C-alpha positions, -999 to 999 in steps of 0.1 A, spaced: 871 560 -790 872 580 -759 838 567 -748 849 531 -754 880 537 -733 860 552 -704 835 523 -706 864 498 -705 881 516 -677 848 517 -657 843 479 -663 879 472 -651 874 492 -620 841 475 -612 856 440 -619 886 448 -597 864 460 -569 842 429 -571 871 405 -571 890 423 -543 918 436 -565 912 472 -554 935 486 -527 916 488 -494 926 492 -459 934 459 -443 912 449 -413 940 440 -389 916 434 -361 899 406 -380 932 391 -388 944 391 -352 912 379 -336 917 347 -317 903 316 -333 869 303 -319 870 277 -291 878 242 -304 850 218 -302 851 182 -292 828 152 -292 829 123 -268 810 91 -276 798 70 -247 787 33 -248 773 12 -220 799 -12 -206 775 -38 -194 752 -57 -218 716 -53 -205 723 -19 -190 696 -2 -211 668 -25 -201 679 -35 -166 702 -10 -149 714 -18 -114 706 7 -87 743 18 -87 742 23 -125 710 43 -123 725 65 -96 756 72 -117 736 79 -148 714 103 -128 746 121 -117 758 120 -153 727 138 -165 730 165 -137 767 170 -146 759 175 -183 729 197 -174 752 219 -153 779 221 -181 751 230 -206 740 259 -184 776 271 -182 780 270 -220 805 242 -221 783 215 -234 765 224 -266 745 192 -272 742 158 -255 720 128 -258 717 91 -265 707 72 -296 675 53 -290 684 22 -311 712 -3 -305 741 0 -298 728 30 -278 756 54 -284 755 87 -265 772 118 -277 784 150 -259 796 179 -280 815 205 -260 837 236 -262 871 234 -246 903 255 -249 923 224 -257 922 186 -258 934 182 -222 905 203 -210 880 183 -230 895 150 -217 891 164 -181 855 171 -188 849 137 -202 868 119 -174 849 138 -147 816 126 -161 802 105 -133 790 76 -155 824 75 -173 844 78 -140 820 52 -124 826 26 -151 790 26 -165 801 40 -199 833 37 -218 841 69 -236 861 81 -267 870 117 -274 876 133 -308 879 169 -321 850 179 -342 845 206 -368 810 221 -365 804 230 -402 767 237 -399 748 245 -367 711 254 -368 689 269 -341 668 242 -324 650 234 -292 653 198 -282 621 179 -273 620 174 -235 626 139 -222 
C-alpha cells in the first residue's frame, strides 16, 4: 500500500509540475516587459489609370523618391517589408513598426508618392502572426 501511495504521490507531483500547478517564483521581469512595437501596413494604389505602363516624368520622379524614402526607412529598421504586386490592380504594401498609429500615419503621409498624389494610401494595424527569414530577390 505504501508503494502505491508513493507512486501516486510521485505521479501527482509530476503532473502538477508539467501543468504549472507547482509553486514557482513568478518572473516579474517578463510580466512587466513592454509590449513589442505595434506594426502597421499601408496599402498604396496608383491614382491615375495607365500609371504602370506610361508614368509621366513627374510620377516617375516621385516614385523614385518613394523608393529611396522606403529604402532609408528599411535601413533604419522602421520598414520591415515593402513592394508592389505585379498583377492588376497593382497594390503596393508597406509593413512598418511604429510606436502608435499617429507615428505610422506620419510615415505614410511623408511618403513622396503619397504626398505627391501618385498613390492613394490606406493604413491599418497588422498582427504579424508568422514571420520567416527571407531575402527578397533584387529588382
